[in-house]
N, C-alpha and C positions, 0 to 999 in steps of 0.2 A: 687750747681742744687737741686732740687728738682721738685717734680707734686703729683697733685693728687690725682693719680694712683699708686705712689712707696709705696708699702705694709709695707718697714721697709725703711723712710726716710732717718735716718742716715747712716743706710748702701748703699742704693744707692748714696748720695751723694758723700760717701769716691769711693763708685768704680766709677762714674765718674771719681770725681778727678784722680782717678789713671789714666783712661785711658785716658783721654787727654794730663795728665803730660809726657804719653809714647808715645801718638801720637804727641805732640809738638816736642818731644827728637829725635825722629826718624825721624820727616819727612813725616811719613804716609801717603797717601790719604784717607780722609775720605769723605764719598759720604752717603748724608742724603734723606729723602723726605720732611723735615720742616722747612730747612736751604734754606737763599733766593737764588734764581738762580745763579749758576746755577748748588748747590747743590752737590757742587766735591769742593777738595781744603783741604785747609791743616790747623792746627791750632797749632797757636805759644803761648810762655807762656811769655809775659813783664811785670814788677815788682806783682808779687803774680795771674797774671788776667789772664785768657784765651782768642787768642783773633782768630776769624778767616778770611780765605785769602779763598775768592773764587780762581778757577783756571780761569786763561787768556779764553778770549772767543772773538770772533768778530761775529756778522750777516752778515758778508759784506763775501763775497764768491769773488774769484778769480776769471776774466773772464778768459774761455778759448779762444783758438785761432781757433777753429772750424768755 
C-alpha cells in the first residue's frame, strides 16, 4: 500500500508490509485516526492479505442500581 505523499513508494510499501506483518504476528493493538470506528483493533494475515479487526465495543451502558 502506498499513498501520494510517500516520497519513496517502494520503501514505504516495504515498511508498511513489515509493520503489518509484525502487528499480525504479535497481536499488537493498533490505533489510528483514519480507520473505521472505533479506530482501535488488530491486524491479521489471511491468505497473503492483511485484514482489520476492530475492537469489540457497545454503545449500550449497563443500568446502575442507583
